[in-house]
N, C-alpha and C positions, 0 to 999 in steps of 0.2 A: 515790536520786536523781539525776538525769543531767543536767550542763551543757548547757545548751541556749543559742542565741544569744539577744542580751538585745535586740537593735535589729532592727525590717526592718531589713531591705535588697535593695535593688532588682539583681537579678543572681546573688541568693543561691544556694545549690547543693544547696539541701533537697531536690529533687526529683533533683539528681541524682546522690544518695550512689552507688546501686545501682551505676550505670554506672560511676561513677568507682572504688570502689573492687575490680570486676572490672578492673579495670585495673590493679591492682597483679600485681607478681611473683607467683608462685604461691607461693614461699619465703618472700614477705615477713615473715609472724610468723616465720622463725626468727632473723633478719638480728637483733645485738645491737647495744645503744647505739645506736638509731636517733633521727639528730635530723628533725624534723619543720621541712619551712618551706613556706611559704605566703605569694608577695609579692604579694597579693591578696586579704587577708583580709575583707575584709567584715564582715557580718554573723557568720561563723566558723563554720558550719553542719559545714562540713570538717571544721576545727579540732578544731569538739568532738567531733565522732564519729571521729576518727582518733584523738584523744588519749582515749577511750572505750572503744574497741574494741581498740587495740596496745598494749599492755601493756610492747613492747619498745620503745616510742618515751619514749626518758630526756628527750631537750628540744623544745622548741618552739622557732621563728623567723618570728615574723611580723613583713606591712607591708602596708603601703596607702599609697595617694598624699594620700587625704585624712586632713590633719591633725586634724579636729573626731574623726574617727572613733579618729584612734591616740593620739590625747590619752586619748580616753574608754577606751581597752583600759589606757593606764596608770593611767588615776585608780583606774578597777574592780581595778587588781591591789595598786597603794598608798594604797588611800588609801579601802577600802568605804562605812566606821563614817560619813565627813563627809560620803560621796554620796548615802548615804542617808537622813540625817542632813535635807539640801539639800531634795534629794527628797520628804520629806516634808513639809518646811516647802513646797513649791512645790504638790503635791497639796493640800493644807488651804486655800491662797488661792484654787487656780482650783476646788475643790466648793464654796466658801463661795458662788461667784454661784451666782445662782439664774435669770436668765434667759441664755438662746441669744447674746443679743447680747452682754453682757457677757462671757460665755465667749471670744465672739468676739475683742472687743476688746482681752482679755488676752494670748491668744493671738498679736495681730498686734503686742500693745507684747512680748510674750519676741521672737518672732519679730526685733524690729526692736533690743531686745538684744543677739538671738546676733551680730547678722548685722554690730554695728559691730568684730568680733575682739579687743576689748581686755577683755577676760574673763580672772581668772585660772581654772586649768585646774575646781578644781569645782565654778563658776559655768558656764563653758561646758558641762561635760559635762551640769550640771542641764539645763539649756537644752537642750541636744543629745538626752536622750531624751524632755525633751517634748512640744517639738515631734513625733521623731520617732512617737511614742505615741502623741499627741491628733488 
C-alpha cells in the first residue's frame, strides 16, 4: 500500500512529480544517507513520492507556514489512533444528519469552532480534516 497525501491542498505538486523527478541529478540514487528537505510540504505529494521511490533517503525534514497543517502532520505522526477515533466520532455525527440543511449547519458550526484557534491538537486536526474533506 502506498502512502499518499491525506489532505487536499491548493498548489499541490502531484501533477508536477514527473517534471520534478527529471530535475534530480542523474546519480541521485547512488547518493548515500540522503536527507530530504521540503520547506513547503503542503499536502505532501512530493514528500510521499520521494520517500517511496528513493530508498537512499534516510530522513526527511518538512515544514510549512500553515500552523494547522504542521499540527496535522504532528498529530498523524504521534497520535494516529486518537485522531482516527476522533474522526470516527465526527463522521458518525455528520452522517446521522438527514437533511442537507442540517449538514450545512453542522459544517458551519465546525468551521466556527475551528476558527477560534483555541483547540487542542487532536480536535484541531479532526476539524482540519473534516473541513478539508467535506
